[in-house]
LUMPADREN-623329 format. One record per atom (N, C-alpha, C): residue number from 1; residue in three letters; atom name; x negated, z negated, y negated. Coordinates in steps of 0.2 Angstrom, whole numbers, plus 2048, in hexadecimal, padded with zeros to 3 digits. Layout:
LUMPADREN-623329
+-----+------+------+------+-----+-------+
:  nr : rest : atom : east :  up : north :
+-----+------+------+------+-----+-------+
: NUM :  ALA :   CA :    X :   Z :     Y :
...
+-----+------+------+------+-----+-------+
END
This chain:
LUMPADREN-623329
+-----+------+------+------+-----+-------+
:  nr : rest : atom : east :  up : north :
+-----+------+------+------+-----+-------+
:   1 :  MET :    N :  B7A : DF7 :   7A1 :
:   1 :  MET :   CA :  B7E : DFD :   7A2 :
:   1 :  MET :    C :  B7C : E03 :   79D :
:   2 :  THR :    N :  B7C : E09 :   79F :
:   2 :  THR :   CA :  B7A : E0F :   79B :
:   2 :  THR :    C :  B81 : E13 :   79B :
:   3 :  LYS :    N :  B81 : E17 :   795 :
:   3 :  LYS :   CA :  B86 : E1C :   795 :
:   3 :  LYS :    C :  B83 : E23 :   796 :
:   4 :  THR :    N :  B85 : E27 :   79B :
:   4 :  THR :   CA :  B84 : E2E :   79C :
:   4 :  THR :    C :  B8A : E32 :   79A :
:   5 :  MET :    N :  B87 : E38 :   798 :
:   5 :  MET :   CA :  B8D : E3D :   797 :
:   5 :  MET :    C :  B8F : E41 :   79D :
:   6 :  GLN :    N :  B95 : E41 :   79F :
:   6 :  GLN :   CA :  B98 : E46 :   7A4 :
:   6 :  GLN :    C :  B9B : E4B :   7A1 :
:   7 :  TRP :    N :  B9A : E51 :   7A3 :
:   7 :  TRP :   CA :  B9D : E57 :   7A1 :
:   7 :  TRP :    C :  BA2 : E5A :   7A5 :
:   8 :  ALA :    N :  BA8 : E5A :   7A3 :
:   8 :  ALA :   CA :  BAE : E5D :   7A8 :
:   8 :  ALA :    C :  BB0 : E63 :   7A5 :
:   9 :  ALA :    N :  BB1 : E68 :   7A9 :
:   9 :  ALA :   CA :  BB4 : E6F :   7A8 :
:   9 :  ALA :    C :  BBB : E6E :   7A7 :
:  10 :  ILE :    N :  BBE : E6F :   7A2 :
:  10 :  ILE :   CA :  BC5 : E6F :   7A0 :
:  10 :  ILE :    C :  BC9 : E75 :   79F :
:  11 :  GLY :    N :  BC6 : E7B :   79F :
:  11 :  GLY :   CA :  BC9 : E81 :   79E :
:  11 :  GLY :    C :  BC5 : E86 :   79B :
:  12 :  ARG :    N :  BC8 : E8C :   799 :
:  12 :  ARG :   CA :  BC4 : E91 :   796 :
:  12 :  ARG :    C :  BC6 : E92 :   78F :
:  13 :  LEU :    N :  BC2 : E95 :   78B :
:  13 :  LEU :   CA :  BC4 : E96 :   784 :
:  13 :  LEU :    C :  BCA : E99 :   782 :
:  14 :  GLU :    N :  BCC : E9E :   787 :
:  14 :  GLU :   CA :  BD2 : EA2 :   786 :
:  14 :  GLU :    C :  BD8 : E9E :   788 :
:  15 :  ASP :    N :  BD7 : E98 :   78B :
:  15 :  ASP :   CA :  BDD : E94 :   78D :
:  15 :  ASP :    C :  BE0 : E90 :   786 :
:  16 :  ILE :    N :  BDC : E90 :   781 :
:  16 :  ILE :   CA :  BDE : E8D :   77B :
:  16 :  ILE :    C :  BDF : E93 :   775 :
:  17 :  PRO :    N :  BE5 : E93 :   772 :
:  17 :  PRO :   CA :  BE5 : E98 :   76D :
:  17 :  PRO :    C :  BE1 : E97 :   767 :
:  18 :  ARG :    N :  BDF : E9D :   763 :
:  18 :  ARG :   CA :  BDB : E9B :   75D :
:  18 :  ARG :    C :  BE0 : E97 :   758 :
:  19 :  ARG :    N :  BDD : E92 :   755 :
:  19 :  ARG :   CA :  BE0 : E8D :   750 :
:  19 :  ARG :    C :  BE6 : E89 :   754 :
:  20 :  GLY :    N :  BE4 : E88 :   75B :
:  20 :  GLY :   CA :  BE9 : E84 :   75F :
:  20 :  GLY :    C :  BE5 : E7E :   762 :
:  21 :  ALA :    N :  BE8 : E7B :   767 :
:  21 :  ALA :   CA :  BE6 : E76 :   76B :
:  21 :  ALA :    C :  BEA : E76 :   772 :
:  22 :  ARG :    N :  BE5 : E72 :   777 :
:  22 :  ARG :   CA :  BE8 : E71 :   77D :
:  22 :  ARG :    C :  BE6 : E69 :   77E :
:  23 :  CYS :    N :  BEA : E66 :   783 :
:  23 :  CYS :   CA :  BE8 : E5E :   783 :
:  23 :  CYS :    C :  BE6 : E5E :   78B :
:  24 :  VAL :    N :  BE2 : E59 :   78C :
:  24 :  VAL :   CA :  BDF : E56 :   792 :
:  24 :  VAL :    C :  BE0 : E4F :   792 :
:  25 :  LYS :    N :  BE0 : E4C :   798 :
:  25 :  LYS :   CA :  BE1 : E45 :   799 :
:  25 :  LYS :    C :  BDA : E42 :   79B :
:  26 :  ASN :    N :  BD8 : E3D :   799 :
:  26 :  ASN :   CA :  BD2 : E39 :   79B :
:  26 :  ASN :    C :  BD4 : E31 :   79B :
:  27 :  GLY :    N :  BD6 : E30 :   7A2 :
:  27 :  GLY :   CA :  BD9 : E29 :   7A3 :
:  27 :  GLY :    C :  BE0 : E29 :   79F :
:  28 :  GLY :    N :  BE1 : E23 :   79A :
:  28 :  GLY :   CA :  BE7 : E23 :   797 :
:  28 :  GLY :    C :  BE6 : E26 :   790 :
:  29 :  MET :    N :  BE1 : E2A :   78F :
:  29 :  MET :   CA :  BE0 : E2D :   788 :
:  29 :  MET :    C :  BE1 : E34 :   789 :
:  30 :  THR :    N :  BE5 : E37 :   783 :
:  30 :  THR :   CA :  BE6 : E3E :   783 :
:  30 :  THR :    C :  BE0 : E41 :   77E :
:  31 :  ILE :    N :  BDD : E46 :   780 :
:  31 :  ILE :   CA :  BD8 : E49 :   77C :
:  31 :  ILE :    C :  BDB : E51 :   77A :
:  32 :  ALA :    N :  BDA : E52 :   774 :
:  32 :  ALA :   CA :  BDC : E58 :   771 :
:  32 :  ALA :    C :  BD6 : E5D :   771 :
:  33 :  VAL :    N :  BD6 : E63 :   773 :
:  33 :  VAL :   CA :  BD1 : E67 :   774 :
:  33 :  VAL :    C :  BD3 : E6D :   76F :
:  34 :  PHE :    N :  BD0 : E6E :   769 :
:  34 :  PHE :   CA :  BD1 : E73 :   764 :
:  34 :  PHE :    C :  BCD : E79 :   764 :
:  35 :  ARG :    N :  BD0 : E7F :   762 :
:  35 :  ARG :   CA :  BCC : E85 :   761 :
:  35 :  ARG :    C :  BCD : E88 :   75A :
:  36 :  THR :    N :  BC8 : E89 :   757 :
:  36 :  THR :   CA :  BC9 : E8B :   750 :
:  36 :  THR :    C :  BC9 : E93 :   750 :
:  37 :  ALA :    N :  BCB : E96 :   74A :
:  37 :  ALA :   CA :  BCC : E9D :   74A :
:  37 :  ALA :    C :  BC5 : EA1 :   74B :
:  38 :  ASP :    N :  BC0 : E9D :   74A :
:  38 :  ASP :   CA :  BB9 : EA0 :   74C :
:  38 :  ASP :    C :  BB7 : E9E :   753 :
:  39 :  ASP :    N :  BBB : E9B :   757 :
:  39 :  ASP :   CA :  BB9 : E9A :   75E :
:  39 :  ASP :    C :  BB5 : E94 :   75F :
:  40 :  ARG :    N :  BB5 : E90 :   75A :
:  40 :  ARG :   CA :  BB1 : E89 :   75B :
:  40 :  ARG :    C :  BB6 : E84 :   75E :
:  41 :  VAL :    N :  BB3 : E80 :   763 :
:  41 :  VAL :   CA :  BB7 : E7B :   767 :
:  41 :  VAL :    C :  BB5 : E74 :   765 :
:  42 :  PHE :    N :  BBB : E70 :   764 :
:  42 :  PHE :   CA :  BBA : E69 :   763 :
:  42 :  PHE :    C :  BBF : E65 :   767 :
:  43 :  ALA :    N :  BBD : E5E :   768 :
:  43 :  ALA :   CA :  BC1 : E5A :   76B :
:  43 :  ALA :    C :  BC3 : E53 :   767 :
:  44 :  LEU :    N :  BC8 : E51 :   767 :
:  44 :  LEU :   CA :  BCA : E4B :   763 :
:  44 :  LEU :    C :  BCF : E47 :   768 :
:  45 :  GLU :    N :  BCF : E41 :   767 :
:  45 :  GLU :   CA :  BD5 : E3D :   76A :
:  45 :  GLU :    C :  BDB : E40 :   766 :
:  46 :  ASP :    N :  BE0 : E41 :   76A :
:  46 :  ASP :   CA :  BE7 : E44 :   768 :
:  46 :  ASP :    C :  BEB : E3E :   764 :
:  47 :  LYS :    N :  BE8 : E3C :   75F :
:  47 :  LYS :   CA :  BEB : E37 :   75B :
:  47 :  LYS :    C :  BE8 : E36 :   755 :
:  48 :  CYS :    N :  BED : E37 :   750 :
:  48 :  CYS :   CA :  BEB : E37 :   749 :
:  48 :  CYS :    C :  BEA : E2F :   747 :
:  49 :  PRO :    N :  BE4 : E2E :   743 :
:  49 :  PRO :   CA :  BE3 : E27 :   741 :
:  49 :  PRO :    C :  BE9 : E24 :   73C :
:  50 :  HIS :    N :  BED : E27 :   73A :
:  50 :  HIS :   CA :  BF1 : E25 :   735 :
:  50 :  HIS :    C :  BF8 : E21 :   739 :
:  51 :  ARG :    N :  BFC : E26 :   73D :
:  51 :  ARG :   CA :  C01 : E22 :   741 :
:  51 :  ARG :    C :  C01 : E25 :   748 :
:  52 :  GLY :    N :  BFB : E27 :   74A :
:  52 :  GLY :   CA :  BFB : E29 :   751 :
:  52 :  GLY :    C :  BFE : E30 :   753 :
:  53 :  GLY :    N :  BFF : E34 :   74E :
:  53 :  GLY :   CA :  C03 : E3B :   750 :
:  53 :  GLY :    C :  BFE : E3F :   754 :
:  54 :  PRO :    N :  C02 : E44 :   758 :
:  54 :  PRO :   CA :  BFE : E48 :   75C :
:  54 :  PRO :    C :  BFB : E4E :   759 :
:  55 :  LEU :    N :  BF4 : E4D :   758 :
:  55 :  LEU :   CA :  BF0 : E52 :   754 :
:  55 :  LEU :    C :  BF1 : E58 :   757 :
:  56 :  SER :    N :  BF1 : E59 :   75E :
:  56 :  SER :   CA :  BF2 : E60 :   761 :
:  56 :  SER :    C :  BF7 : E63 :   75F :
:  57 :  GLN :    N :  BFD : E61 :   75C :
:  57 :  GLN :   CA :  C02 : E65 :   75A :
:  57 :  GLN :    C :  C02 : E66 :   753 :
:  58 :  GLY :    N :  BFC : E64 :   74F :
:  58 :  GLY :   CA :  BFB : E66 :   748 :
:  58 :  GLY :    C :  BF8 : E6D :   747 :
:  59 :  ILE :    N :  BF7 : E6F :   741 :
:  59 :  ILE :   CA :  BF4 : E75 :   73F :
:  59 :  ILE :    C :  BED : E75 :   73E :
:  60 :  VAL :    N :  BE9 : E7A :   742 :
:  60 :  VAL :   CA :  BE2 : E7A :   741 :
:  60 :  VAL :    C :  BE0 : E7F :   73C :
:  61 :  HIS :    N :  BDB : E7C :   738 :
:  61 :  HIS :   CA :  BDA : E80 :   732 :
:  61 :  HIS :    C :  BD3 : E7F :   72F :
:  62 :  ASP :    N :  BCF : E82 :   72D :
:  62 :  ASP :   CA :  BC8 : E81 :   72A :
:  62 :  ASP :    C :  BC4 : E7B :   72D :
:  63 :  GLY :    N :  BC4 : E7B :   733 :
:  63 :  GLY :   CA :  BC0 : E76 :   737 :
:  63 :  GLY :    C :  BC4 : E6F :   737 :
:  64 :  CYS :    N :  BCA : E6F :   736 :
:  64 :  CYS :   CA :  BCE : E69 :   735 :
:  64 :  CYS :    C :  BD5 : E6A :   739 :
:  65 :  VAL :    N :  BD8 : E65 :   73A :
:  65 :  VAL :   CA :  BDF : E65 :   73D :
:  65 :  VAL :    C :  BE3 : E60 :   738 :
:  66 :  THR :    N :  BE9 : E63 :   737 :
:  66 :  THR :   CA :  BEE : E5F :   733 :
:  66 :  THR :    C :  BF3 : E5C :   737 :
:  67 :  CYS :    N :  BF4 : E55 :   737 :
:  67 :  CYS :   CA :  BF8 : E52 :   73B :
:  67 :  CYS :    C :  BFF : E54 :   73A :
:  68 :  PRO :    N :  C03 : E55 :   73F :
:  68 :  PRO :   CA :  C0B : E57 :   73E :
:  68 :  PRO :    C :  C0F : E53 :   73B :
:  69 :  LEU :    N :  C0D : E4B :   73C :
:  69 :  LEU :   CA :  C12 : E47 :   739 :
:  69 :  LEU :    C :  C12 : E45 :   731 :
:  70 :  HIS :    N :  C0C : E45 :   72F :
:  70 :  HIS :   CA :  C0B : E42 :   727 :
:  70 :  HIS :    C :  C06 : E47 :   724 :
:  71 :  ASN :    N :  C04 : E4C :   727 :
:  71 :  ASN :   CA :  C00 : E51 :   724 :
:  71 :  ASN :    C :  BF8 : E4E :   722 :
:  72 :  TRP :    N :  BF6 : E49 :   726 :
:  72 :  TRP :   CA :  BEF : E47 :   725 :
:  72 :  TRP :    C :  BEB : E4C :   728 :
:  73 :  VAL :    N :  BE5 : E4E :   725 :
:  73 :  VAL :   CA :  BE1 : E53 :   727 :
:  73 :  VAL :    C :  BDA : E4F :   72A :
:  74 :  ILE :    N :  BD9 : E52 :   730 :
:  74 :  ILE :   CA :  BD3 : E4E :   734 :
:  74 :  ILE :    C :  BCF : E54 :   736 :
:  75 :  SER :    N :  BC8 : E52 :   735 :
:  75 :  SER :   CA :  BC2 : E57 :   735 :
:  75 :  SER :    C :  BC1 : E57 :   73E :
:  76 :  LEU :    N :  BC1 : E5D :   740 :
:  76 :  LEU :   CA :  BC0 : E5E :   747 :
:  76 :  LEU :    C :  BB9 : E5C :   74A :
:  77 :  GLU :    N :  BB4 : E5D :   745 :
:  77 :  GLU :   CA :  BAE : E5B :   747 :
:  77 :  GLU :    C :  BAC : E54 :   747 :
:  78 :  SER :    N :  BAF : E50 :   742 :
:  78 :  SER :   CA :  BAD : E49 :   741 :
:  78 :  SER :    C :  BB3 : E44 :   743 :
:  79 :  GLY :    N :  BB9 : E47 :   743 :
:  79 :  GLY :   CA :  BBF : E43 :   744 :
:  79 :  GLY :    C :  BC1 : E3E :   73E :
:  80 :  LEU :    N :  BBD : E3F :   739 :
:  80 :  LEU :   CA :  BC0 : E3C :   733 :
:  80 :  LEU :    C :  BC5 : E3F :   72F :
:  81 :  ALA :    N :  BC9 : E3A :   72C :
:  81 :  ALA :   CA :  BCE : E3C :   728 :
:  81 :  ALA :    C :  BCB : E3F :   722 :
:  82 :  GLN :    N :  BCE : E44 :   71F :
:  82 :  GLN :   CA :  BCB : E48 :   719 :
:  82 :  GLN :    C :  BCF : E46 :   713 :
:  83 :  GLY :    N :  BCC : E47 :   70D :
:  83 :  GLY :   CA :  BD0 : E45 :   706 :
:  83 :  GLY :    C :  BD0 : E3E :   705 :
:  84 :  ALA :    N :  BD5 : E3C :   702 :
:  84 :  ALA :   CA :  BD6 : E34 :   700 :
:  84 :  ALA :    C :  BD8 : E31 :   707 :
:  85 :  ASP :    N :  BDA : E34 :   70C :
:  85 :  ASP :   CA :  BDC : E30 :   712 :
:  85 :  ASP :    C :  BD6 : E2D :   716 :
:  86 :  GLU :    N :  BD7 : E27 :   719 :
:  86 :  GLU :   CA :  BD1 : E23 :   71C :
:  86 :  GLU :    C :  BD3 : E22 :   724 :
:  87 :  GLY :    N :  BCE : E23 :   728 :
:  87 :  GLY :   CA :  BCF : E22 :   72F :
:  87 :  GLY :    C :  BCC : E27 :   733 :
:  88 :  SER :    N :  BCB : E26 :   739 :
:  88 :  SER :   CA :  BC8 : E2B :   73E :
:  88 :  SER :    C :  BCB : E2B :   745 :
:  89 :  THR :    N :  BCA : E30 :   748 :
:  89 :  THR :   CA :  BCC : E31 :   74F :
:  89 :  THR :    C :  BC6 : E32 :   753 :
:  90 :  VAL :    N :  BC6 : E30 :   759 :
:  90 :  VAL :   CA :  BC0 : E31 :   75E :
:  90 :  VAL :    C :  BBF : E38 :   75F :
:  91 :  THR :    N :  BB9 : E3A :   75F :
:  91 :  THR :   CA :  BB7 : E41 :   761 :
:  91 :  THR :    C :  BB3 : E41 :   767 :
:  92 :  PHE :    N :  BB3 : E47 :   76A :
:  92 :  PHE :   CA :  BAF : E48 :   771 :
:  92 :  PHE :    C :  BAB : E4F :   770 :
:  93 :  PRO :    N :  BA5 : E4E :   773 :
:  93 :  PRO :   CA :  BA1 : E54 :   774 :
:  93 :  PRO :    C :  BA4 : E5A :   778 :
:  94 :  VAL :    N :  BA3 : E5F :   776 :
:  94 :  VAL :   CA :  BA6 : E66 :   779 :
:  94 :  VAL :    C :  BA1 : E6B :   779 :
:  95 :  ARG :    N :  BA0 : E6E :   77E :
:  95 :  ARG :   CA :  B9B : E74 :   77E :
:  95 :  ARG :    C :  B9E : E7A :   782 :
:  96 :  LEU :    N :  B9C : E80 :   781 :
:  96 :  LEU :   CA :  B9E : E85 :   785 :
:  96 :  LEU :    C :  B98 : E88 :   789 :
:  97 :  GLU :    N :  B9A : E8A :   78F :
:  97 :  GLU :   CA :  B96 : E8D :   794 :
:  97 :  GLU :    C :  B99 : E94 :   795 :
:  98 :  GLY :    N :  B97 : E99 :   791 :
:  98 :  GLY :   CA :  B9A : EA0 :   792 :
:  98 :  GLY :    C :  BA1 : E9E :   78E :
:  99 :  ASP :    N :  BA7 : E9F :   792 :
:  99 :  ASP :   CA :  BAD : E9D :   790 :
:  99 :  ASP :    C :  BB0 : E97 :   792 :
: 100 :  ARG :    N :  BAC : E94 :   797 :
: 100 :  ARG :   CA :  BAF : E8D :   799 :
: 100 :  ARG :    C :  BAE : E88 :   794 :
: 101 :  ILE :    N :  BB3 : E83 :   793 :
: 101 :  ILE :   CA :  BB3 : E7E :   78F :
: 101 :  ILE :    C :  BB0 : E78 :   793 :
: 102 :  LEU :    N :  BAC : E74 :   791 :
: 102 :  LEU :   CA :  BA9 : E6E :   794 :
: 102 :  LEU :    C :  BAB : E68 :   78F :
: 103 :  LEU :    N :  BAE : E63 :   791 :
: 103 :  LEU :   CA :  BAF : E5D :   78D :
: 103 :  LEU :    C :  BAA : E57 :   790 :
: 104 :  GLY :    N :  BA7 : E54 :   78A :
: 104 :  GLY :   CA :  BA3 : E4F :   78C :
: 104 :  GLY :    C :  BA6 : E48 :   78C :
: 105 :  ILE :    N :  BA6 : E45 :   791 :
: 105 :  ILE :   CA :  BA9 : E3E :   791 :
: 105 :  ILE :    C :  BA3 : E39 :   793 :
: 106 :  ALA :    N :  BA3 : E34 :   78F :
: 106 :  ALA :   CA :  B9D : E2E :   791 :
: 106 :  ALA :    C :  B9F : E2A :   797 :
: 107 :  ALA :    N :  B9B : E2A :   79B :
: 107 :  ALA :   CA :  B9C : E26 :   7A1 :
: 107 :  ALA :    C :  B97 : E20 :   7A1 :
: 108 :  VAL :    N :  B9A : E1A :   7A3 :
: 108 :  VAL :   CA :  B95 : E14 :   7A3 :
: 108 :  VAL :    C :  B92 : E13 :   7AA :
: 109 :  ALA :    N :  B8C : E13 :   7AB :
: 109 :  ALA :   CA :  B89 : E12 :   7B1 :
: 109 :  ALA :    C :  B85 : E0C :   7B1 :
: 110 :  GLU :    N :  B87 : E08 :   7B7 :
: 110 :  GLU :   CA :  B83 : E01 :   7B7 :
: 110 :  GLU :    C :  B7C : E03 :   7BA :
: 111 :  GLU :    N :  B77 : DFF :   7B7 :
: 111 :  GLU :   CA :  B71 : E00 :   7B9 :
: 111 :  GLU :    C :  B6F : DFB :   7BF :
: 112 :  ALA :    N :  B6B : DFD :   7C4 :
: 112 :  ALA :   CA :  B6A : DF9 :   7C9 :
: 112 :  ALA :    C :  B65 : DF4 :   7C8 :
: 113 :  ALA :    N :  B66 : DEE :   7CA :
: 113 :  ALA :   CA :  B62 : DE8 :   7C8 :
: 113 :  ALA :    C :  B5B : DE8 :   7CB :
+-----+------+------+------+-----+-------+
END
């Protein structure tokens, strides 16, 4: 089996407010798509590594998001907790084509024998 990247169009840049987020579903997982003040876009599982708080409801700042439950700061680029906190959340590749946001989801393809 091999993994291939499937790109799904999930909206336009203007659908997400600067320093805000929107959520999309992928099976049973919720993915938070963030837009920074300088229009960079990132995607993380919408689940803080600390207590599972909804990162999409946090404050976006300086390439990070602060969880609304216990103020853990998570890097939007790496998904890693910052400072003395430890843990990480799943990240997803994102790319812009014009103003369209494409989210990368790994798909498992079975190889023909």
